[in-house]
N, C-alpha and C positions, 0 to 999 in steps of 0.2 A: 728660806725665801718667802714663805707665806707670811711669817711674822714681820719680815723686813718690809714687804709691801703694805701690810696693815699699819705698821708704825710710821712709815715714811712714804706715804702715797704719792707725793709730789715728785720726789726724787725718783721713785720707781717709774712713774709715768714718763718723765722726761728721758730716762734712759731707754725705756721701751720705744719712744718715738725716735730717738737717735738711731737705734739699731734697726728698727723697722724701715725707716727711710733709706738707710744705707742698703738694706736688703733689697728693696724694690727698685731703687735708683741704680746702685752700683753693681750689685750681684745679679739680679735678674735682668736689669736694664730695660725694664718695661717702658713702652713709649709714654704712658701716662706719668710715670715716675721721672722720665727725662724732661718732659714738658714742665712738670712741677718744679724741677731743679732750675730750669731756665727762667721760670716765672718767679722763683723765690730767692735766687742767689743775690748777694749784695752787689749792686752795680750803680756806681755813683752817678753816671750819666742818666740812668733811668730814674733815680730818685730826683735828680735835677729837673727831669721832665714830668714829675708829679707822681711817680710810682713809690709812694711813701711806705707801702707795706714792706718794702725791701729793707727798712730799718729793723724789722722784727723777724721775718722769715729766715734770714741767714742763721739765726741762733739755732735753728733745728737741723740745718744741712751740714754735711761733712764731705770731704773730698775722697776719702777712701776708708777702708776698714780700720787701719791703725789710727787715723785721725778720730774716727767715731768711738773706737775703743779707748783711746787715751783720754778723751774728754768725759766719756761715761764713767770710766774708772775713777777719774778725779772727782766727779760729782758723787759717786757712791761712797768715796772715802770722806769727803769734807762737807757734803750736803746734809746728811741726816742730823747731825748735832744742831745745825742752824735751823733745820725744819722743825725740830722739837722745841728749840728755844724761842723762835720767832712766831711759830704757828704757820699754818698753810698760807694764809693771805699775805702776811708780811714777807714770808720766804719768797713767794712769787713776785712780789713788788721788788725785792732786793735783786732777784735773779734777772728778771726781764728789764728792769730799769737800768741795771748795769750793762747788760747786753745792748740795749737801745742807745745808751750814752756812748758806748764804744763805737757802734755803727754810725751814729750821728757825728761823732768827732771825725771818723773816717771820711764821711761825706763833706763836712764843712772845710776840712783841710785840703781836700782835692775834689771839689764838687763836679768836675767834668772829666774825672779819670775814666779810662776805658777798662781797667782791670776789674775783676769780680773778686769777692771775698766771702767766705762762709766759715761757719764753726761756732761752737758754743763757748770758745775760750774767753771771750770778753765777759760773758755773764759769770763764768767760773772765777775769773780774776776779780770780779765784783764781790764774790763770796770771800775771797782772800782779803779784799779790802775791809770787809766787815770784821773778819777775824783780827786783822792788824789793829783796827780801832779798839777792839777789845783789849788786846795786848797792851796798848799804850794808855788807854783812858778808862777801861772797865775791867780792871784786874780781878774784881769780885766775880766775874763771869768765866774765868779761865785760869787754870792752875799753871804754875811755872813751867812744868815739863812740856805741856801742850803749847804754851806760849813760845818756847824755844823751837818746837817743831814747826809752828806756823811761820815764824820768822825765817827759818831755814828754807822752807818750801817756797815762801814768797821770794826770797832772794834768788833761789835756783830758777824759779819761774821767770823772773825778770831778766836774768842772765841768758836763759834759753831763748827768750823773746828776741834778743838781739843776735844770737848766734845761729839759730836755725833759719834756713831759707824759706821763703814763701809764707812767712808769718805777717799777719796784719798787726803791726806794732801799735798802731793808733788804737785799735780795739782793745788790746791787752792793757795798755797804759791807762786809757781813759775809763775802761770798764772797772779797773782797780780803783781809780780816783772816784768814780761814781759810787761804788760800794762803800768806800770809806767815807764819803761825804754824807751818804744816807744813813750810816750806821747809828749816829747819835739818836735819830728819831726812831729807827727800827728797834733799837735795843732798850728802849724805854719800857719799864715794867715787865722785864723778862727774867727768868730764872736760869741758873747754870744748867747745862746739860747733865742729865742723870739717866743711866740705863735702868735704874731701878724704878723710874717713873713708867717705863714701858712694861716692866714686870708687874707693877701695880695695876695698870690698865688691863693687862692680860688676865689677871686674876679676879677682875670685877665680876661679881655674880657667882664666884666660885667659893665654896666654904673653905677650901684649903688655901691658906694664905702663905705668903713667902715669909720665911723666917730670916730676918736680917742678921741674927746672931750666929747663924750656922757657919758663917765664914770665920768666926773667931775659933772654931773648934779645929779646923784643919785648913791647910793652904792647898787649893786645887792645883795651882800652877807655881812652878818655882819662882822665887824672888827674881825680879829683873826680866821676866819673860815678856811683859807688856812693852817695855822699852825696846827690847830686841825686835819684837814684832813690828814696831813702829819704824825702826830704821830699815827693816826688810822692805816694808811697804815703800819707804823713800827710795830705796835702791830700785824697786820695780818701776816706780814712776820715771826715774832717771833712764832706766833701760828702755822703757817704752818710748820715751822722747828720742833716744838715740836711734832706735829701730825705725821710728817714723821718719827720721831724717834720711836713713839709708835706703829704706824700701820705696 
């Protein structure tokens, strides 16, 4: 956990904010938390009346624990690689620009709607948009196995968008489009994700250096373990989505 926070501080901070706000608003139900929720939830009529901060604040808020957990889990799975590749600033641009584009589209399509909307899903779908752009146009940044996983997850996410009740479809679709549209600029001059880059940074200033050839001597995990783990993760994501629909 300490290394994860060190290597991926933006993803870690966003997850902490998600869970902390859920804890104060939904679990403790503190008056200040409930007021913040009312102040920050996406509300198109409020935006229409000049409350433009509501294009940003819904990205941090969630309806219940399963909602916060599902989005945080998705961010932990798919955010770190992009944070390393893009760097902190461009990752923040990708995340919040996609989330704002999704909320802006929600407003422009129904500017005087009375319903409210919350959640980081639009921003996370923006990250998927960046990944899909890599799969289609920057194959030098992603291998074939991960490209297949990205496409499967994106298709499942889009299908669930239309099947699950209470989903802000506009935020998902336009968040994805926003991430895809920005990807060409964001992915300029970036290197593919590499866990060894983190290992190298960890050993900076340490006379004991990582020996990259030691993996040639023995295999720590059986062949195929990585692919199996990835499909297990996919199953967990689908299960969380189903649970969030039932609970």
